[in-house]
N, C-alpha and C positions, 0 to 999 in steps of 0.2 A: 264516323266509324264506331258508333256506340254499340252496334250489334256484334257481340263477340263470336257469334257463329261464323263470321267471315274474317276472323283473325287467325293467323298461323304464326307461331313462334318456332322457327326451325333452324337447325344447324347443318352445315355441310362438312362432312368428315371423311377422311380417307388416309391412306398411306401417302408418303411424300411422292410427288410427281404423278399422282393419278389424275390430276386436272381439276382440283377443287376451285382454285382461284379463277381459272379460265371459265369454268361453269358459272361461277358467281358473276363474272364480268359479262357473260352472255345474258344472264338474268337481268342485270342492270340495263343492258341494251334493249332487250325485248320489252321490258316494262316501261321504257321511256325515261328511265332515271339518267342514263348516259346516252349521248347522241353519237358517240364514237366508241368503237370496240377497243378496250384496253387489253394489252398483251403482257403476260408475265415475262416472256423472254426478252421483251423490249424494255422492261422496267416501267411500263406505262399502266399497269393494273391499278385501278382505283382503290381496291381493298388492300393492296400491298403498298401502304403509304410511307412506311419507314424507309429511310435511305438504305439501311442494311438489307431490307427486303428487296428493294429495286436493284441493288448491286448484285445480290446473290441469286435472285430469281426464286426465292423461297418465301413462305409465309412464316413469320416469327410470332406475331401477336394476333389474337382473334379480333376481327373487325366486324362491327355491326352496321346494318343499314336497314331501311324500311322502304318497301316498294309496293305497288298496287298492281293487281292482275285481274282481268275480267274473265270469268268462266261461267257459262250457263246463265247469262243475264244478271250475274251478281258481281260486285267488285270486292275482291279479297285484299286484305292488308297483310303483307308478309314481312315479319321482322326476321331478318336473316343474319346469322353469324357464320362467317367464313373462318374455319379453324386451321391451325398449322398441321402439317403431316409429319414433321420431324419429331422423333421420340424425345429429343431434348426439351421440347416445348409442350409436352403432353399435359401439363397443368392447364393450358389454355383450352384443351378439349374437355378436360374433366369439369372445369367450372362452367363452361358453356352448356354442356349436357345436363348439368344439375338444374338449370333454369329453363331449358327448352322443353317443348311439348312433343316435338317430332324431329326427325333428321333424315337427310339424304346421305346415304353411304355410297361413295363413288369408288368404283373398281376399274383398274386399267384392263382393257380387253386382252392385253398381251400378258401382263404380270399377274393378273388374277388376284387372289387373296394373298397379300404380302404381310410381313411381320407386323407392321404398324396397323394394318387393317384389322388384325385380330385384337390388338390392344384397344383401339377405339370401339370395336364391336362389344368387347367386354365392358367397357365404360358405359356404353349405351344400355347394355343389359342391366347393369347395376342400378341405374336410375329409371329403368323400365320405360325407355323412350322408343315408341313405335317408329319404324323407318321404311323408306323406299330405297331400293338398290338401283343405281344407274351405272351400267357398264359403258364406260367412256372409251374414247380412242378406237372406235370400231374401224377406222380407216387405216390403222397402222398395220404394218407387215406382222403376221403372226397373231392377229386378232382372232379370238375364238369365243363367241358368246356363250355357247352351251357348256364349254369347259369351265368358264367362270361361274356359271349357275351351279355346276356340280361341286366346285370348290366351296361356294358359299354354304352348300348343304353339308359337305363332309368336314370342312375345317372349322366352320363357325357354328355348326349344330343348328342352323336355321332351317326354315321351310320356305325356300325361294319359289315363287310362282311367277313365271314370265307372263307379262300382260302385253308384250310386244315380241315379235320375231324379226330379226334383221333381214333386209333384202340385200344380199351380197355381203362380202366381208373384205377387209383390206382395201385395195384400190377400187374394188367394185362396189363398195358400200354406198348405197344411195337412198335408202329409205327403210320403212318398217311396215310390218303387217300388224295392225292393232287387233288383238284377239278379242277385245270387248265388242268392238263394232264390226269385226271381221272384214276390215277394209285395208287395202294396201295404199300407203302414202309415200310420196316422193317429194324431197325438198328442192326448192328452186335456188340454185347457187347464185344466180345473178342478183337476188334480193337479200343476200347474206342470210338465207334460210328463213327470212320473214314469211315468205309465201310457200305453201306446199299444196299439192293437189293429189286427188285420188286417181289411181291407175288400176287396170285389171290385175287380179291376183296372178303372180308368176306361176306358171305350170309346175316348175320343179319344187315349189314350196307348199303346194296344196295339201300333200299328205302330212307334212310337218305341222302346218297350221292346224289341220283338223285334229291331230293328236294333242297338241298343246292347248287348243281351245277346249277340248274335252276335259283335259286335266284341270284347266282353270274353272270350268263350270262345275265339275265334280267337287273340286276343292271348296268352292263357295256354297254349293248346294248342300253339302254335309251339315252346315250350320242351320239349315232352314228346311223343315219337313215339307212345306208347301212347294218350295223350289225343287226339292228332291223328287216329289211326285211328278212335277212338270218335266223334269229332266228325263225320267224314265218313260213318260208318255210321249212327249214331243220336245226334245231339247231346243228346237228352234223357236218355241213359244216363249222362252225366257227372254225378257226385254233387257236392253242395255242398262236401264235405270236399276233393275233388280240386281244385275251383276255388280254394278258400281256400289250399290248400298251394302251388299254382302262382302265385297272386297274391303270396303271401309271398316265394316264391323270386325272382320277377321284381322285386319291390320292393327286396329286399335287394341284388340285383345292380345296382340303379339303372337298370333297363331300362324300368320304368314308374313312374308316380305315380298311385296310386288316388285318385279324386276323389269327394268326398261333399258333401252340402249340408245347410243348416239355417238356423236363426235362433237364435243363442245367447240373445239378449235375450228372445225369446218362448219360451225353453226347448224348442226343437225341434231334434232331431238330435244332441244331445251324447252321449246314451248309446250311439248307434250308433257315434259317433266313438271312444268309449272301447273298444268291442268291437273296432274296427278297429286301434286301437293295440296291443291284446293279440294280435290275429290277424296283423298284417302288419309291425309294426315290430320291429327286432332286439332280442334280449336281449344282455347283455354277452358271452355265449358265442358269439354269431354274429360278434362282432368277432375272435374266435379268439385273437389275441395282439397285444401292443403292442411296437412297435419303438423302440429307443433306441441311444445310444452309451455304451460303457463309458468313463468319464472317465480311467481309468488306462491302458487299452490303446489308446484312441481308435478301437476297432473296433466295428462294429454288433453289437447284441445284441437279443434279444427275450425277452419274458416271457409265459408263458401266463396267461390270465384264470382264476386258480385261487387259492383261499385258502391252499393249502399251499405255493405258490411264494414266493420272497423278496419282501418288501414293496416296492411302487413306487406312487407317486401323483403327480398333477400339481396344483399350486396354481393355480387359475384365477381367484380373486377374493380381494381383501383388503378388509375393511370395518371401520370403526371403530364399535364398539357402546358406547353411553354406560355400560352396566353391566359388560360383561365385557372391554372394551378391544379390542385388535386381534383380529379374527376372520378366520381363513383358510378359505376354501371349497376343497375339493379332491375330486378323483375318484380312487378307489382302483382301480388296474388289476390288481394282483396282491398276494397275501399278506394279512396281517391286522395291524391296529394296535390296541393296547390303550390305554385311557385311563391316563395317568400314565407311559407308556413314552417312550423316546427315539427320535427319527428323525434321519436324516442328510440334510442339504441338499446334493445332489450339485453344485449350481451354486456354492455358497459354500464347500463343504468343512467346514461347521460342524455340530455335533450340537445338537439342540434338544429340550427336554422338552415333551411334550404334556400339559398339566395336565388338560384336559377335551375330550371328543369329543361333538359334538352333531348331531342331525338337525334340519334347519331347517324351520320352517313360517312362511313370510314372515319377519317380524322376531322370531319367538319361537323359543326353542331347547328341544329335548327331549334330555336327557342320555343318552348311550349308554356302555356299558361297553367296547365294541370296535366296529370297523368292518372289513368284509372286501371282497375283490375284487369289482368290479362295482358298488359303492355310491358314493353321493355324500354327503358330510357336511361339517361345519365343525369347526375345532379352535381352542382358546385356549391361549396359552402361548408363541407365537413371539416372539422378540426381533427377529429379522432375517429377513424373508421378503418376496419380491416376486412379483407375478403372473407365471406362466409357469415358475416354478422347480420342480424335481423333488425329491420327498421319497422316500427309499428306505432300505433296510437297509444299514448301513455296510459290512458284509462283502461285499455284492453291489451295488456302486454302479452306477447307470445314469442317464443324462440323457435324458429323453423330449423329443420335438419340442415346442418352445414355440410361441408364436404371434406374428405380426407385427402391429403396430398402426399405423394411419395417423398421419402427422405433423399437429400442430395447424395451423390455417390463419388464426387470428385471435388478436390479443393486445390486452390493455389494461394500462395502468400502474395500480398500486394502492398506497395508503399508508394506515396507520391514522389515524383522526381524532384519536386521542390518542397522544402519544409514549410513554405508559406501556404501550401495547398492541403495541409493536414486536415483542417476543419472542413474545407471544401469537399475533400474525399469522404470524410465521415458523413456529411450531409447527403452527398450523392448516393452513397451506398445504402443509407437509411431509406431514401426515396425508392431506390430500385428494389430493396427487400420488401417494402410495403406493397409494391406493384405485383411482385412475383413470390408466392409462398414457397416455391421450390428453390429459391435463391436465399442463402443464409450468410450472415456475416458474424464472425466471432474473433476473439483475441486468443492466440495460442498461449497457454499458461507457461509453457517451458521457454519459448523464444520471445514472447511478447509481440509477435508479428500479427498483423491483421490477415485473417484467412477468409477467403470467400469460397463458398461451396455451391455447386450446381449439379445439373443432371447429365452433363457431358462436356466434352471439349468445345463443341460448337456453342453451347449455352454460355460458357464463361467467355468465349471469344467475343460473342455479341455484347455481353455485359461490359467488357473492357473497351470495345469500340464505342459503346454508348457513353461511357465515362469520358472518353476523349472528345466526342463530337457534341453531345448534348450538354454535358456539365463542364467541359473545358478543363478536365483534370488529366494530365499525363501521368501514367503510373509505371513503375518497374514491377515485373512479376517474377515469381519463383517458378520452379518446375511443378507440373501437376502432381498432386498426391491423392491416393485413394482414401475414401472415407470409410475406414474400418469400423467395426463394432466389436463389442465384447459380450461374452456370455459366460454363465457358470454352469458346470455340467453335473455336479453332485449336490445333494442336500446335506447341510450340516447344521448342528445346533450350537448356539453361541450365547454366552451370558455376558452382558455388558453393564458395568456400573460406572456412572459418571458422577464424580464428586468434586466440588470446588469450594474451599472455605477462604474467604478473603476478609473476614471480620464483618460482623453484621450478618445479613441474610446471605446464605450460601446457595450452591446449586446442587441438586441431587436428583438422579434418575437411575432406575434399575430395570433392565429388560432382559428376559430370557426368551429367545426367539429361534425359529428354524428358518433357514434361507436356502433356496434352491431354484431349479428351473421352473418356469410357469407351466401350467397345464397346456396341452396341445391346442393351438388355435387362439390362445390368449396373448394379447400384446400389452405392453405397459406393466404396471405393478399390480400383481394379484395379492391383495392384502386381506389376511384373515385374523380376526380377533378371537382368541380362545381363552382369554383371561377370565377366571371365575372368582366370585367372592369379593370383588372390589379391590383386589390387590393393586391394580392400577386403575384409578378412577376413569370413567368413560370420557370425561372432558379432555384427557391427555391423548386419547387414541388418534384424533386427527393430526396432532403434532407429530406423533410417531410415524404415521403414514406419510406426512409431508417430508419428514427427514429422510425416509427411505427413497421417496420419489425423487427428491432433489439430488440425493447421492448417486442415483442411477445415471445421471448426466456424465459423470466422470468415473470410468471403471478403474480397477486397481492395477491393471497391467500397464496401460499406456495412456490412461485418461480418455479412452474412447467410450461413447455411451453404451449402455446396456438397453437392448430393445424390450426385454421382458424378464421378470423374475417373480418368484412367489415367496412371500414372507408370512410366517405363522407366528403370531405373538402368543406365547404359552403362559408366561407368568412374569412376575416382577414385583417391585415394591416402590413406595414413594415416601417422602418425608412431609409431614403436614405443614412445615414452614418453608423448607428449602426447595421443595419441588414446584416447578411451574412448566408451562407448555414449552418454553425455549429449552429447558433442561432435557426434556424427553426428545425434542427434535434433534439436539446436538448428540445425545446418547445414541439415537438411531443412526446418525451419520457416521459416528466413530465405529459403532458395532458393525455397520455395513462393510467398512474398509477392512476390518480385522477378519470378519467371517468370510468375505469373498475370497480372500487369499487362500483359505482352507477348502473352498468349494470348487477346486479345479477350474480356475478361470482360463478361457481360451479366446483367441482372436477370430473374428469372422470377416470374410472379405466379400465384396460384391461380385457376383458371377453374371456375365452378360450373355444374352441370347443373340447369336450372330447368324446372319444369312449372307453368303457370298454367291453372287451370280458370275460364273466364269465360263469362258469357252472350254470345250472338252480338253483341249491340249494342255491346259494349265491346272487341271484338277489335282494331279499329283503334287505339284509345287505348292498349291494352296493348302492342301491337307497336311503336307510335311511341315509347312510353316506354322500351322495351327498346333501341331503336336509339340513343336519347340516352345510354343506360348502356353503350355499346360492346358491346351484345349481338349475337350472331350467331344469327339465326332458323334453326331446323332444319326444323320442319314444324308444321302445324296440323291436328289430327285432330278429328273430331266424336265427342262422347260424348253420353250421354243428356241432352238439354236444354242442354248447354254445349259450348264448344270448348276443346280442350286445346292450349295453345301451348307448344311445346318450344323451348328456346333454350340457348345457352352464353353465360354472362355473367361478366366479371371480378368477383371478390368485392369488390374495392375500390369498385365502384359499387353494391353491393347492401345497404349498411347502411341500416336503416330502410325496407327495401322493402315489408314487410308493411303498414306505415302508409300509404305512398304508393299502394299497390295498392288499399287500401280507399277512398282518396280518389277515384281516377280511375274506380272502378267502383261507386261508391255502396255499398261494403261487400258487393258481390255476388260477388266473385271470391276465390279463395284460391290459395295457391301452395305448392309444396314444392321444396326446393333441396338438392342434395348435391354434394360435391366431385367434380370430374371429372378434372382434370389440371393440371399447371403449364405455362405457355406464356411465351415471351419477350415482354417489354414493348417498345413502340416506343421509338426513340431519344429523342424529345421527352418521353415519359412517364418514361423512365429519368432524364433530366436533372431533371425536376420532383420525382421521388421523392427523389433524392440531395440536391437543394437543400433540400427540406423537412426531411429528416433532420438535416442538418448545421446548418441555421439554428436548429433546435429546441434 
């Protein structure tokens, strides 16, 4: 498989329960990787290999596999990553999309564009990943293909172009009309959808097919003058090959999203989807080259996607395997890496020996002698590696763009049930934090307790379950707590002098600075040096900046971190003997604490975006309950047989909401929730939070 034209690195992404894992299982079956169909609801899905995934019927961790598919006399190699749909595990989608070239976005034909569909779509936009849309579950009651296409256009701002039209919907769904070939195809259920055959075009679909085929040809002909002329003269003279070539070009340029349909569970439409992956999604060569920064010169550099170029790869996932230890998943962008050779970690400046390279199939490993540009693999042997770090050739260092992960929004205190397990717990938590960048462990300064933080109740529930099963550590847990943040609202000027004389060389630093909110859109510390005339030597400025940056981790109200602030150093002075970098760093930290108290500090709380699907009869009860939870109702829209209630609600009032919702709707409603933004809490609420924290 040395020809990268026939390689596809793709991800499967969607809202929870849209059918990602079932679609992946069908892909494994049709490509001959599996000889038996795995089912999510039976806990037998190959890609859901964790015990927790099999028990709950959900995907928790992204799983990779490699399959081969024949299309148009060529054999294509597909590296596929099946990602979770639940918002608590959004990190898995983020890091997968960072290293993939293309994606299949799956939508439920009944639910359409759901909250997490929007999140994963935005993530794919961020990394400029071309995608195909697959409208799944066409056999379900309430399925509506054209409604979903409309939602993709309206809610996601995309340009969906159907390349298939369904023949029948719900119970009557049996096949598709392929708009490229203009042929009607029906699947043979006796062969598990392996076989399909051509049938005459249904009379009732002829007008719809003509309309959508014209839209398709118009859409692709726009990009090509020669085709446009053919279209006006004689549309029938445009060949299938020309249409496919133009769809591919427009998909790669992210001008269109080809839309297909099927029912993965009923084995319909998956082979056509595999053909479309080969036809329309990019190969590593379409990415052309990868950009990065040379750590020695700090200047931008790029590498061609070529096995002969210097080696560069991005580590996108760390996993702990019970048999082989720490496993690092990485995408190779350039060069070649051989098993047993050394690589250079451009972020840490350390060399590491790769003892083994493997191709992954879910949680099973197939050993490889080497891996080349354009491929995805896993390696064993790393002593020190983190998600997002760059591996490269020591003589040609490069740091590739990493990825940003959201901050945790919920914390709980944990302690081992037995004091003999203290070290065991620390080691287990360190391993889990290494695997998952959205899971954090810290010690509370006030109570001395170990706090673990994550993206939601389910996220922490899975972590506690893994501690018990994988690491054999039973823990006691506290009640969940919200991860608040702090901010300052006004800009103040402050003069801080730090002096210490202990006999011999003393300590001295003097800073006059202004502190206040950062400019809009800026996160972290916005540091501006306006000192003139050498009143503070330049070599002390990094120490001052470091002091302020470290001080932001603990705000002045309750020790919660500040997300952003602006510091302008105006003036100051130094002592030729007593001043040093540490003095200025300490001076900045002390100055921060004093100045922030005068800068109107406030608490910020996480606000969640909530969607509740409820039968009409319970809408009043649901909205009334949300009002009591300090929720702000945004809108109520009608979906098939239910109402969708959209609201923004503080996380602090949402613990145990799933159980409460079941109670008020007799178990007939369900909800999805994801993080939206941080907002300032009211004065009374702030007083109450601070009182609880310090009484605790």
